[in-house]
N, C-alpha and C positions, 0 to 999 in steps of 0.2 A: 562157419567162420565166426570166431570169437573176437570180441572187441574189448578194448581198454584193460581193466585189471583182470578180467577173465582171460585175456589173451595170454597171460603168463602163468595161469593157474596150472599147477602140476609140473611145470618145467623145471629141469635140473641143470645146473645147481641152483636151488631155490634162492640162496642168499644173493647170488649174482643177479638173477632176474628181478628180485625185489629191489635191489639197489638201482637197477636200470629203470624200473618202473617209477621209482621215486624221482630220479633225474628227469624222466620224461614229463612229469607233472609240473616241472618248474621252468618257466620261460628263461631261455639262456642264449639269446641271439648274441652274436659277436659284438663286443663292446658294451653289452648289457648283461653282464654276468653277476650283478650284485646279489640277486636272489639265490642263485645256485651256490655262490661263494658263501653266503650266510648259512645255507643248508649244510655245506661241507664243514664249516667251522663248528656248527652245532653237533654234527656227528663226531668230529674229533674230540670235542669236549666231553661228549657222552661216553667215549671210550678212554677218557683220561690220557689222551695223547698230547705231547708237547707239539706245538705247531707255530708257524709264523706266517704272516701275510705281508707282502711288500706293497709298495705304493701303487702298483698297477693291478694288484689283486691276485698275483701268484701265491699259491699255498704250498708250504712244505711241512709235512708232518713226520715226526720221528717215531719209529715203531721199534720197541725193544725186540731182541731176538727171542726165539723159542728157547726154552730152558736147555742149557748145555751148548748153545751155539753163539754165544756172545762174541767169540773171537773170529767168527766167519767174516768174510768181506761184506762191506755195506753194499746193498743193492738198491738202486733207485727204480721205483715203478712210476712211470710217467705217462700222462695223458693230458688232454685239454678239455676244459669245461664248456666251451662254446660250441654251437652247432650252426650249420648253414640253414637259413630259413627260406625255403621255397615252397610254394603251393600252386596247385592247379588254379586256373583263372576262375573257375566256378566254385572253388572251395571257400567257404566262409571261415576264416581263422585269423585271429589276432595274435601274432607271435610275441607281443609284449604282455599278453594277459592269459592266453588260453593254453591249457595243457595239450600235449600231443596225444592224439587218440590212437592207441595201439590196436592192431588187428593181427590175429593169427590166421594164416592161410596155409594149411598143410604144414610143411616143415619150415615155414618162414614167418617171421614177425615183420610187419610193415606198419605204415601209418595211413590214416584216412585222408588222402588227398594232399598230404604235406610231406616234407622230409621227415625222416624218422629220428635222426639224431643218434643212430648207432655209431656214426662217425662223430665224436669219439666216445659216445656215452657208454658203449659196451666195454671199451678199454678202461675207462674210469671206474665203471661198476665192478669190473674184475679186481682192480686194485683195492677198492673199498671192501669187496667181499673177503679178500685175504685177511683184512683186519679183524673180522668177527667169525671166521671159519675155524672151529677148533681142530680140524683135521690138518691144518697147514703146519709145515715145519720150515723154518727160515732163520737166517741170520738177521742182523740189524737191517732195517729197511728205512728208506726215505720215500715218502709218497709226494711226488711233485705234480701238482695240477696247475697248468698254465692257462692263461686267458687269451682270447682274441687270436687264436691260431689261424682261423679261417680267412680273416680279412687283412692280416698283416704280420702274423707271427709275433705280435707285440709282446706277449708274455715272455716268450723265449728270448727275444731281443733285449728285453729290459731286466731279465734275471741277472742278479749279481753273480760274479764268478767265485763268490765266497759262500754261497748258500748251501752247497752240496758237499758231501764228503765221500760219496760212493765211489767204489772201484768199478762197478758195473752199472749200466743203465739198460732197463728193459722198457723200450717205447712200445706202448700197446695200441698203436694206431695204424696197423697194416690190415688190409682187407681181403687177404687170400689165405685159405686154409693150407696148412702144410708148407708154408713159405717162410723163410727167414730173410728179412730184408737187411742188407748191410751197406746200402748206399742210396743216395737220392740226388735229384737235380737241384741246382740253385736257380734262383729266379729274380726277375726285375720287372717292375711295372713301368710302362711308357704311356703317358696320357697326353693327348692333343686337344687343344681348345680353340674354337673359332668364336670371335665376337658375333653376337646375334645382330644381323642387319635385317630390318623389316621395312616393308613397304605397304601402303594402303592397297586394299583390293580395288583394282580398276573398275570403272563402270562397265556394265555388260551383263550377259546372262551366264551365271556361274552355278556349278554344282559342287558341293563338298561331300567328301566321304572319308571314313576312317578305314585305312588298309591295315589289317592285322595279319601277322604271320604267326602261326602257332602249330600245335600238334607235334612238335619236335621232341626228341628224347633228351637233348642236352647232355648233362653229365659233367664230370670233373675234367677241368681243362688240362690236367696232367695225365691222370690215369686213363682217361677215355679219348685222348686227342688223336690216337692212331686208328680209331674205329671208323673213321670216314663219315661221322654224323654231320648233318647240316647245321649251319650257323644262321640263326634267325635274322641277325643284322645283315649278314651278307645277302640272304635271299631278298630281304626288303630293298636293299640297294639295287639288286638286279631288276626287281620289278619297276622301281622308279626309273631306272635307266631305260627299260623297255617302253615306258610311257612317254619318253621325252619328245617324240614327234607330235604328241597331242598338246604340247605347251602347258604342262601342269605347273602348279605352284604348291608349295608344301609349308607346313608348320607343325609344331607339337610332335617332334620326332623322339622316339624312345625305344630302348631295347636292352635286354639283359638286366641283371640286377646284382651280380656278384663277380668280382674280379677273377675268381678261380673257377668259374662255371662256364661251360659252353652255352651261349644264350639260346633259350628255348622259345622265346616270344619277342616280338617287336611290333611297333605300330607307328603310324604316321598319318596326319591329316593331309589329304590331297584335295586341291581345288582345280577343277577343269572347266573349260567352256562347256556349257550345257549340251551343245551339239556333239561333243566328243564322248559322252557317257557310254553309249552303246559300244563304241569301239574300245573304250578303256576296259569294259567288262570282258570283252573278247581277249584283249591282251593279257589281262590278269589270269583268265582261265587257261590261256596258252602257257603262261609261265608256270602255273601249278602243274600242268601235265608234264612240262619239261623237268621240273624239280622231282616229281614223283618217279619219272623215268631215270634221272641221274642218280637218285638216292634209293632206288628200288630195293636194294639189299639192306640198307641201314635205317631207312626212315619210311615207314609204310603209311603214315598218317599226317603228312604235311598239309596244312590248311592255310589257304589265302582267303581271308574273309573280308567282305565289303559291307560296311554299315553307313547309311546316309548320316551326314552330320550337319550341324548348323554352320552357315557361312561365317568364317572368322572375319574380324574387322581388318586384320592385317596378316601378311604372310612373309616368309623369308624372301629376301631379295633373290633375284635370279642368280647373281654371282655366288651368294652363299650356298644356294641349293646345289649348284654345279660343283662347288668345292666339296661339299659333303658327299655327293654321289660319287664323284671321281676318287675321293680319298677312300671311301668304303670299298669301292671296286678294286682299287690298287693295293689295299692293305694286305700284306701276307697274312695267312691264317691257316693253322693246322700244323701237322707234322712237317718238319723241315729236313731232318737228318736222322738216320738210324746209327746206332753205335756200331763201330767196326770191331770193338773189343768184346762186347757182351751181346750174345745172340738175343734178338727180339726186343732189345731195349731201345726205346726212342731216346736219341741223344739230345735233340734240340727241337723246339716247337715254339709257336706263338699263337696266342688266342685273342681275337677281337671280341672283347667281353661285354662292353656296355656303351650305350650312347644315351645322353640325357641333356635336356635344356634346363639350366639352372644359373641363377645369378648373372643373367645377361650373356651367357656363353653356351655354346654347344660343346659338351665334353665327351670325348671318345676315349674309353679306357681299354688298354691292351696289356697283356702280360707275356713275357718271354721266359722260357725255361731251357736249361742245358746242364748236362753233367760235366761239361768242360767250360771253365770260367771264361776263357777267351772267346769261345763261340757264343756264350750268353751275351757278352758285351757287343759282339759283332752284330748279332741279330737284333738286339735292342737298338743299336745305331741305325740299322736298316729300317726299322719301323719308325724311328725318329725322323729319318730322312724323308720318308713318305709323307709324314705330317708336314715337315718343313717345306717341301716342294709345293704343298698346297697353301702355304702361308699360315699354318697353325702355330700357336705357341706350344712348346713341348716341356713337360715336366717328367723327370724320371726319378724313381725312388733309388735309395742306395742298394736295394736288393738284399738277397740273403744267400749265404754260401751253400754249396753242395756238401754232401757227406761222402768222404773218400772211403771206399771199401777196405776192410782189413781182414783178409781171408785167413790170416794166421793168428787171430785173437783167441785167447783162452776161453772167452765167453762163447764164441761161435763153436768151438770144440765141445764145450759142455752142452750147449743147446742141441747140437747135432746128435750127440750120443744119447741124450734123453729122448729126443724125438723118435729115433730109431727104436729105442727100447719101448716106448709107449705105443707106437703104431706099427712097427715092423717095416716101415717105409722110409727111405731116406728123404729128408725134406729138400725142397728146392731152395737154392741160395741165389738171391738176385738183388739187383738194384732197381729202383723205380724212378719213373719220370715225374713223380709228384715231389713237392717240397715237404720234407719232414723236419720237425724241430730238432732232430738229431744233428743236422748240419750246423745249426747255430750253437747248440749245446756242446757239440764237439769242439767248436772254436773256443768256447769258454773253458772247457775242461778237456784239454787235449790228451790227458793220460787216462781218461775214462773210456773203457771199452763199452760199445753199444750194439744193440741189436733190436730190430722191430718185428713184431709179429701180431697176429690177431685172427679172428674168425672170418669166414666168408661174408662180405657185405657187397651187395650189388646196387647200382643206381645211386651211389652217393652223390650228394649235392642236388638231387632232384626228387620230386614226389614219388618216383619209382624206387626209392631207397628201401632196402629190406636186408635182414640179417638171417642167416641160416641157423636154425635152432640146434641141429646136431653138431655143427661146427663150433658153436659157443661152448658147449660142454667139453669138446675136445681141446679147445683153446685154454679153457680154465684148468683142466687137468694137466695140460702141458706146462702152464705157468706154475702151478703148484710143484710139479716134478722138477722143473728147472731151479726153483728156489731151494728145494730140498737138496738137490745135487750140489749147488753152490755152497750151501751150508755144510754139507757133509765133507766136501773137498777142503774147505777152509777151517774145519773144526779144530 
């Protein structure tokens, strides 16, 4: 097993892997892309490319056509510079300072206990590789690198509808080999807040412990929502509900960390009468066995951990505790509806994503997705109603639009023809249940034909993230061939 720069040694295409390694050495958490943006600007300058940067940090570089292809249609190569920053609890890593440690394991590149950033670092690296690869043939290009895709699609939302001139857009942010994505779900976030109500710990013999839920796979709340994986916040709520007969009190509740990730971990401080400790351990052990049985196919390592804690001076009021437990139990979560039009496509879902205590409130974050706009709004209203019934204040984002498939597009025709010529196998044409920037960009540029593709990436948004080495080469070869075909057809 090779690590860090040795992990990419000898891999082809070398120029792509070098660009990816460079990106992996630069901290680039969502909303903190300043260093990677500066790196990209320096690269564009070194290649004598004209580029512009807008107020939120989106970069657009103009790339001249290969000789003889200046009249070909302009193609936009698009990806996002930020990455989801998740790590295992026992991994020491500062995403604001530390580079990602790459590991090669057989045919896969992964990271050492953290997310890898192949989403969307591989796509951006492929676009950058085109710039300095002398074997490429292409018409005029626009390289669009957006910011903050993972936590709010901010870059795409803030992009001016005057920045691009391209006829075609290739989004390089799909995670399945031999797949062309031509549509995606829209989404909306629904957040509920409860004012923190605290009470002093009553006199008596008490025992405090921290309950931790962990060992879950997590994953992307769109791509992986149909896989039946456990939700750490839901499991924590179920344990707290099972403990109610023992008269517990709670404080310091937290779980999840990203709006678009299925929560892998959650924890809460529990205070019990000292006489109930033995029974509480039995209840928690019974819950763990139930969970392992329920999720025996999808989760093999569910962990409910008990750690003695210092008695807090105060705890949540009984009323607040019950509101939180009941809300978390009642909150819909997971796949809600399959598409009747597209086989195996999740049409609608909702994810219970985060819970945190901050600024005097308990904040519960959720996100709803659907490829049908009216269904997206209905399920968001359903989640909001759950919060409102419990007396929470509700905030909803404006959301983002889906991307309507166009199976008649010239771009799709070209890509399919090239893929068959390259591989001898017809590609799969599909829509996905994740949000892609194409939905927003399509609203801004309604005449621009778009398609999304990429290499095989598994475990995105979790420390299990990895990218398949042979698929990366296949993806890059396909990208080059598509660019050449577009240039030849429009010559």
